[in-house]
DORONU-115365 format. One record per residue: x, z, y of N, C-alpha, C, O, CB in turn. Coordinates in steps of 0.1 Angstrom, whole numbers, plus 5000, padded with zeros to 4 digits. Glycine has a CB too. Layout:
<atoms>
XZYXZYXZYXZYXZY ...
</atoms>
This chain:
<atoms>
865777055053865977075068865576945070864576925076867477115075 866376835064866276685067864676645065863976575073867276585057 864076715051862776675050861576705061860576635063862476735038 861976805065861276895072860976805086859876775092861977035074 862476785090862676695104862176585103861776535114864176675108 861876495092861276385091859876355091859376265097861576355082 859176485083858076495085857576535101856576485106857776585076 858176615105857776645121857676525127856576485132858976735130 858376465127858876305133857476215130856776185139860576225124 857276175117855576155113854976145118854376035122854976205108 854376335119853376405126853276345138852176285140853676545127 854276335147854276315162853876205162852876195169855376325169 854376075157854275925158852875915157852275825163854975835147 851876015148850875985139850075995153849275915155850476095123 850276115162849476165174849776055185849076065195849976335178 850375985186850975885195851975915207852075855218849975825200 852776035201853276095216854776075207855476165203852676305222 855175955206856775935201857976005211858976065206857175765201 857775985224858676045230859176195228860176255225858376015241 857176235234857676375235857976425220858676525221856476475241 857776385209857876425194859076435190859476525182857276345184 859876295199861276345195862076455205863276475203862176215193 861576515214861776595225861676735218862276835220860776555237 860676705211860076875201860876875192861276985188858476905193 861276735187861876795173863476825177864276835168861676685157 863876825188865476885193864776995194865277075185866476825207 863777065200863677205199863277275186863277395184862677235208 862977175177862577255163864277255157864477355150861177145151 865177185159866577185159866877335157866977415148867077115171 867077325175867377465180866777595175867277695170867077465192 865577565177864777705173865177715155865977805152862677685176 864777665149864877695133866377715133866977825130864277555122 866877615135868577705134869277825140870177885136869677615137 868677845152868777995158868278105148868778205145867977995172 867078065144866378155135867278195128867978295130865178105128 867478105116867978085103869678185105869678295100868177905099 870578145111871578225118871278355119871878445114871778165130 869878385131870178545132869478635117869678755115869378615149 868678525108868278635102869378655088869278745080866878605098 870378565089871378575078872178695082872478785074872278435076 872478685097873178795105872778905101873578975096873078795118 871278935102870879065098870579095081870079205077869579095106 870779005075870779035060869379025054868879095045871379175056 868778905060867178835059867678725056867378655066866078825073 868278645048868378525048867378455035867378335032869778515047 866578555028865578525017864478465028863578385024864978675005 864578495041863178475047863278305054862478245061862978625061 864478275051864578125055864478045048864677935053865578075059 863978025035863277945027861877995028861478095023863677945013 861277915034859677915038859277815026859977725021859177855056 857977835025857377705013857377615019857177625031855977715007 857477485015857577355017855977295023855677215032858177285001 855377345016854377315019853277315032852277255036854077345011 854177415037853677525049854477435062853977445074854477735045 855377375059856177295068855577225080855477235092856877195060 854877115069854176985078853077035089852877005101853176875066 852477135080851077205091852077255102852177215113849777375083 852677325098853277425110853977305122853677315133854777565102 854877205117855477145127854577085131854477085144856477085125 853377005124852076915130851777035145851977005157850176895115 851477145140850877205153851577225165851077225177850677325150 853177225161853877265175853877165181853577165193855277305175 854177055174853976905181853076875192853276825203853476805170 851376955186850576935195850677005208850476945219849676935190 850877155206851277255216851977185229851577185241852377365208 853077135225854077095229853176935240853176915252855277065215 852876895233851976745239850876855248850876835260850776625222 850376925244849176975257849777025264849077035275848077065255 851077095264851277145279852177055284853077115290851877295280 852276935285852876825291854076875304854176855316851676745297 854676935296856176935299856876825303856676725296856876975290 857976845315858576685318859876705306860476805302859276655339 860076575304861276575295862276655301862776745294861776425293 862776645314864076705320863976855311864976905306863876725339 862776895312863177045313862677105299862277225297862577115327 862877005291862677085275863477135269863277225261862277015265 864777075272866177115260866177255273866277365267868176955258 866177265288866177415292865377505288865877615286866077435302 863677495284863077565280863477605264863377725260861977525284 863977485256864677575241865977605241866377645231864677505228 866877595252867677695260867577885257868277975251867177655275 866577875264865878005273865578015257866478085251864377985288 864477965250863878065242865078095230864978205223862377985236 865978025229866978045220867678205226868078305220867977895221 867678175240869178275243867778435243868178535238870478225267 866778435247865978535245865878575229866078685225864578495251 865578495222865378545208866978585204867078675195864578415196 867878555208869378605202869478755207870078855202870978495207 868878745220869078885226868078955222867879035232869278895241 867378975215866479035211866579085198866279195195865678975212 867278985189868079015175869179115175869379205167868778885170 869679085187871079165190870879325193871479425190871879085203 869679295200869879445205869179565186869279685185868279465226 868779505179868379565165867579665168867879785166869479625157 866279625174865179695178864179565177864479445179865379775193 862879625172861779535172860879545187860279655190860779585159 860779405197860379425211859179355206859179295195861379355226 857779365216856679355212856179305227856279375237856079485205 855679175227855279115239853779145242852879105235855678955239 853679225256852479255255851179185264851579135275852679385256 850179175262849479065267849578915268849078865278849379105276 850178845261850578735258849278645259849278535265851278735246 848278705252847178615254846278625262845278555261846778605247 846478725274845978735285846478635296845778575305846078865288 847578635294848678565302849078415303849878355311849778625298 848378345290848878225287848678135301847778135310848278165274 850078045299849777895313848677835307848677815295851277745316 847477785317846777705314847277555322847977555331845477755316 846677475316846977345323846877345337845977385344845977235320 848477285338848777235351849477375361849877365372847177175358 849577475354849777555359851377595354851477565342848777625358 852577655360853977685359853977845359853077925361854777615373 855177875356855578005355856578015370857377935372856378035340 856378115378857478135387857878285388857078375385857078075401 859278285393859978395391859478475405859278425416861578375387 859278605401858978725413860078825412860578855401857478805413 860278865427861578955424860679085427859979105437863078935433 860979165417860479345418861479425423862579435418860079425404 861079485435862279575436861679725435860879785442863079545452 862279775422861879955421862880045423863280135416861380015406 863179995438864180125441863280205453863080155464865880075447 863080325449862480425456862980505468862480555478862180495448 864080515464864780665470864880615486864580705494866780715462 865180505491865080475502863880485509864080525521865580375503 862380455505861580475509861180615510860480665520860980415505 861680715498861280845500862280915510862081035513861180925486 863580845515864380905523863780895539863980975548865680845519 862980765540862380715555861080805551861080895560861980515558 859980825542859080935542859881085547859281155555858380935525 860881125543861281255546861781265558861781375564862081305538 862381155562863181145576862081125586862181185597864381005577 860681015583859681045594858681175594857881205604858780925595 858881265579858081355580858981515589858481605596857581375564 860381475587861181595595861081565610860981655618862881605591 861081405613860781365626858881425630858681475641861181195626 858381415624856981445626856881625631856281685640855981405611 857681665620857481815619858481885633857981975639858081885603 859581845636860281815650859281815659858781915663861081675652 858881685663857781645673856481755676855981785687857081495667 856081815662855081935666855382035667854582125671854281965659 856782045664857282215668857782215684857482295693858782275658 858582105684858682055698857482085711857582175720858781905697 856482005710855282015717854882175716854882255725854281915711 854582195704854382355703855082455711854582555716854782385692 856182415711857182475722856782495736856682595744858382385723 856782365738856382285747855282405757855482475767855682135740 854182365747852682455751853382585753853382635764851182475737 853782615746853782755748854782785758854682905760853982835736 855782735766856582755773855882705785856382735796857782715770 854582615786853982585800852982685797852482725807853282425804 852682735788851782895788852482985796852083045807851782965772 853483005792854483155800854883085814854783155824856583215788 855282935817855282955831853982925839853982955851856282885835 852882865833851582905842851283065843850683105853850282835836 851583125836851483285835852383345847851883405857852083355820 853683305845854683335857853983305867853483385875855983275858 853883185869853083135882852083225890851983255901852383015878 851083255879850083315884850183415884849083455889849183295880 850983515881851183685884852583655897852983755904851883795863 853083535900853683515910852983505924853283575934854183415908 851783395922850983425931850183525934849883535946850683365931 849783595925848983725927850083815939849883865950848683805910 850983815933851983895938852183845956852083925966853583865927 852483735957852383745970850983725981850983715993853183665973 849883725972848483715975848783865980848883885992847283675960 848783955972849284095975849684155984849284245990849784135971 850684095983851684145997850984076007850684146016853584105998 850483956009849983876021848484036029848184066041849083666013 848084076020847184176025847484296026846784396022846084176018 848984316035849384446041850484436048851184526052849684536033 850484276050851884216056851584266074850584316079852083976054 852484246078852684246094853784106098854884056094853684426099 852884066108853483936112853983946126853283986136852283806110 855383916128855783956145856383846144856983816133856784106150 856183736157856883686162857883736172857583826180856283616165 859383666172860183696180861183616185861483526177860583786175 861783606197862783476205863783566213863583686217861683336218 864483506215866283576216866583476228866183356227867583556199 867283516238868483436246869583486246869683616248868283416258 870683406244871983416243872883416254872483386265872283326234 874283456252875083386263875983276255877083246259876183506272 875483236247876183096240875483066226874683146221878083116237 875882946218875682956205876383036195875783066185875882856201 877583066196878283086188877783256180877983366186879583066197 877383256173877083386165877783516165877283626166876983356154 879183466164880183586161880683586171881383686172881283586150 880683506185881483546197880383616207880383726209882383416204 879483536211878283536218877483656212877583696201877683406217 876583716224875683806222874483796228874383726237876283916225 873283866224872283856228871783916244871984026246871683886219 871283846251870983876265869683906268869383956279871283756274 868683896256866983916262866683906245867083836237865983746276 865884006245864783986231863484006232863384056243865084086219 862483996228861083976227860183986214860583916204860983856232 859084056211858484066202857084046203856684066214858784156197 856183996193854584006197853983996179853983916170853983846210 853484116180852484146170851284046167850384046176851884266173 851083946156849683856158848483926155847483856154849583716149 848384066153847484126154846884146162845684156160847584186151 847484176177847084236191846984356190847584426181845784196198 846284386199846484506204847084576215847984506220846884556197 846884726222847884766227849184766221849384776209847684856230 849984756229851484756226851984656219853084646215851784866219 851084566216851684456207852884336210853384246203850584386203 853184366222854284276225855384386233855084486240853684126235 856884316228857784426232858484346240858484226236858584506221 859184366249860684226254861584326260861184436264860084066270 862684286262863784346272865084286274865784246265864084486270 865484286286866884256288867984356281867884476281866984256303 868984276275870184356267871284286273871584166274870284326250 871884436279873584416285874384376273874484446263874284576292 874884256275876084216269877284276266877884276256876484146275 877484346281878784356281879984266287881084306289878884376271 879584156289880384016298879483936305878283946304881183896287 880183846312879583756319878383676309878183656297880783666325 877883636321876583556312876883396322876783396334874483656317 877283246315878083156314876683036317876582956326878983146298 875883056309874782966305873482976315872382936313874382996290 873883036326872483116333871182946338869982946340873283236354 872182836338871182716336870082706326868982666329871782606333 870482736315869682706305868382816305867282756302870582716290 868282916308867283026306867183086319865983116322867683146295 868083096328867683136344868083306343867783376353865683116348 868883366332869483476336870683516338871483536329869183546329 870983536346872683576354873083716345872483766336872583636374 874683746352875283796350874783956358874984066355876383726350 874183896368873984026374872684076371872284166379874184016388 871684046360870684056358870684166348869884266346870183946356 871784126342871984226330873384316330873384426323871984146316 874384276337875284346333875184506345875984536353876784256331 873984576342873684696350873384796339873284776327872284666361 873384926346873385016341871885076334871685146324874085076348 871185026343869685036337869184936325868084956322868585006349 870084836319869784776311870584836296871784836296869884646317 869884866287870384906273871184806267870884686267869384936264 872184856261873184776253872484766239871684856236874684836252 872784676231871984686214872384776205871684786195872184566204 873384836206873784926200872885096202872985186194875084916204 872185086215870985176220869785106224869085146233871385256232 869384986216868484956220867684916201866584876197868884846232 868384926197868184886180867284996175866284976169869984876169 867785136178866185246172865085236181863985256176866485426171 865285216193863585146197862885016191861684996189863685106214 863784946188863384786183862584886167861384886165865284636179 863484946160862785026151861985096148861585116136863185066149 861385156163860285236162859385196167858385276167860385336165 859085066174858384956177857984856164856984796165859184876187 858684846155858584776143857384866134856284826129860184756135 857985016134857185136127855985136128855085166120857385266131 855785076145854485136149853785036146852585066145854385166163 854084916144852684756142852884796125852084756118853284516149 853884866120853584806104852884936099852885046103855184756094 852184836087851084856078851384976071852584946069850784736069 851285076066851785126055851585086042850485066036851385236056 853085056037853685036024853384866023853584796014852885126011 853084836035853584676039854784656040855684736042853184636051 854884506039856384416044856284346061855184306066856484256030 857184346065856884316079857584146080858684126076857784436092 856984076082857383886081857983856097857183806103855483766079 858883866102859883826116859683676115860183626105861683866116 859083586123858883426122859383446139859283526148856983336116 860183296135860583246147861083126146861383066135861483316153 861083056158861482856152862982836153863682886161860682696166 863382766146864882796146865482866140866782866139865382816155 864382996134865383116131866483136119867283226117864483236128 866383036111867583076103868683046105869683106102867683036091 868782926112870382876119870682966131871882966135870382706126 869783046139870083046151869283226156869983316159869482906157 868583216156867783396161868083496148868383616151865583386163 867883456135868183576125869483586123869783706119867683556112 870683506124871683546123872383586131873483626128872083496118 871883586145872483646156872183826153873183906153871683566170 870483866151870183956152870684056141870984176143869183926154 870783966126871684036118873084096121873384196116871783966109 874083996132875484056134875284156148876184226152876583926136 874384146152873984276164873684426157874184536161872484236173 872584396144872584466141874084586129874284706128871684416139 874684466123875984466118877084536130877584646127876384306113 877284496139878184576153877584676154878284746162878284496169 876484746152876084866162875884956146875085056146874384836176 876484936137876184946127874885046122874785166122877184956123 873984916117872684936111872284846104872484736107871784946118 871584886094871384716085870084746086869484846089871984676066 869684616082868384536079867684606070868184616059868484396074 866284686073865484756070865184666052865084546052864184756084 865084706041864584626029863184556030862884456023864484726017 862484596039860784546038860484486048859284476052859584636038 861984406056862184316066861884196062862884186055863184306071 861184056061861283946060861483826068860883836079860683936056 861983736068862083666079861683506077862083456067863383686083 860983436085860283276080860883206095860883246107858083266078 861283086088861482966102860282876105859682826095862782836098 859782866115858582766117859382636117858582536116857482786132 860682596118860882476120860882356109860782226112861782486125 860982426095860382336079858582266085858082156085860082506059 858082386089856382346093856182236101855282156100855682466101 857482256112857182126121857282016119856581916122857682116130 858682036111858981896102857881836097857481716099859881926090 857381936088856381876077854981796084854381706079855782026066 854681856098853481826104853581696111852681616111852981936114 854981666116855481546122855681426111855681306115856781576128 855781446095856181406090854681356083854681256076857381466085 853681406084852581346080851781286091850881206089851781436072 852181316106851681256115852581106117852381036126851581346125 853481086106854180906111855180926122855980846126852680776119 855181046128856281056142857881076136858181136126855781236154 858681026145859981066137861081096148862281106146860580946126 860281126161860981166174861481306175860681376180860281146185 862581356170863181476169863081586183863581696183864581426166 862381546194861981636202860681686198860181796201861981576215 860381606192858581666187858781786175857681806169857481496178 859681836172859481956161860482026171861382076164859881926141 860782046183861282146191859982246196858882206196862182076202 860382386200859282436207858282426215857082446216859582496210 859482366224858682316238857582186232856382186235860082236252 858182086224857481956215856381976214855381926219857781926201 856382106202855082146198853882236207852782236204855482236186 854182296216853582356227852782216232851582206230854582436238 853382146236853081976246852281926232851081896234855081826252 852581906222851481876213850281886212849281806212851581896205 850282006211848982126211848482156223847482236224849482276205 848982116232848282136246848582316249847982366258846282076245 849282366243849182516248850182546264851382526266849982616234 848782616273849882616285851082706282851182776271849282676300 852082696294853282786293852782946299852282946311854482696303 852883006297852883186302854183226307854983246298852683316287 854683236320855483266323856483156325856083046326855683336318 858083186327858983086329859583036315859783086304860083156338 859682906320860582806307861782856297862582926304861382666315 862082856288862882926283863583086285864683116286863482846284 862383166284862783306287862083326274861383236269862383396302 862283466270862083546252860583536253859983456245862683736249 859883606260858483636261857783516263856683516257858183736272 857983406270857483286271857083216258856083156255858483206278 858483266252858683136240858083196226857783136216860683096236 857983346230856983436217855683396222855183346212857083616217 855183386229853983366236853583236228852683246219854183356252 854183096231853882996227854382956213854182846209854082926235 855083056206855583046191853983126182853383096172857383156189 853983216192852283266185851183156184850483136174851483396197 851283106193849882986190850182896182849482896171849282886202 851182816182851982726177851882726162851482626155853282736181 852282886156852482926143851182926139851182886127853083056140 849782956143848482956144847882816143846982806136848183016156 848282736148847982586146848882506135848382416129848182516160 850182556134850682446125849982526108849482466098852682426128 850182646109849482696093847682616093847282566082849382926092 847182616102845782556102845882416098844982376090845082566116 846482356101846982206102847482166086846982086078848382196116 848582226086849282226071848482276059848782236048850582336072 847382396062846982456055847582536046847282536034846482406052 848582616053849582686048848882826047848182846057850982676057 848882916040848483076037849583156042850783116041848183116021 849283276046850283386049850883436036851883496036849583506056 850183396025850983406012852183316008853183356003849983386001 851983186012852783086012853983106023855083096019851982956014 853783146037854983226045855883296039857083286038854583316055 855083396033855783516025856783456010857783506006854283626019 856083336004856983275995858283215999859283205993856183185988 858083176011859483076016859983176024860583106032859182926027 860283276027860883376037861783416027861683406015859983516044 863183456034863983496031864383636039863683686048864583386030 865683706034866383786040867583796045867883906051866283836036 
</atoms>
């Protein structure tokens, strides 16, 4: 061993690499010593005694390789320790290990080995892929269900539209108006009622006073006094309802519905009429529908940019459309004539067909 080390130093000095030769000598010590101990531990000690004649040539080659690599002096010992640790691990495993592609990936002059972290975990990526796939499937299923629901809604809407269009073909539209003893639908009574069929013709208009069986205290609003209604020849409501039913049947198209239209009818005219029917033990027929023109008036004024509340009253609409007043103001028949003309103008300006009036109707 001493003889080999001296030969190693001589060969290095002969190449002019004294400092590097000394470092290489330390590597040779560590490597050869580790190799010998590893072979002895595995029962291969006879491989330690190599021919002496081979050592000088082998050491000279090692010195030249270290000289050409131009490794820094401070890293020689680290490199030697890493060689020894790697070799020790390989020998302790008890199995032969082959280094692949060493001739293709040798370091060239000026290059250094770098450490690169390789991530071999694939479970997370698989989970992400599975999650993305499931989300995609859910989105596709939701989009399909949304399309199906949209198709169903469109079919229902088309069927509903066709239903109201069919109703509009045989509808009988009648405008009506009432005058009362007050504003309470429970306590006050109707004292005048008027109807007008928009199709016109003979007997298309019906009007009569009604005997309320009480005094009229608000004659200043409509001009109807107690003396005018509390008479024997003025019918009471329970006697008038059969006449009203007969009038409506005479104007109704067979197989069709009747649409009663009143201005502010939802909160005033229609509740009064229903209460009078109920007091007289009559029911509203099933084929009677009711519509209110007040929402149409609000929609018109909104489109015109007007916020004046008086414009949505029947008198305000009549003045807006320059409709002449027929008869006395605030009487049932006069208001019915005005309402019939106002309704035609409202539906024309708002482009509302009769089928949409039926759609927005109530019972």
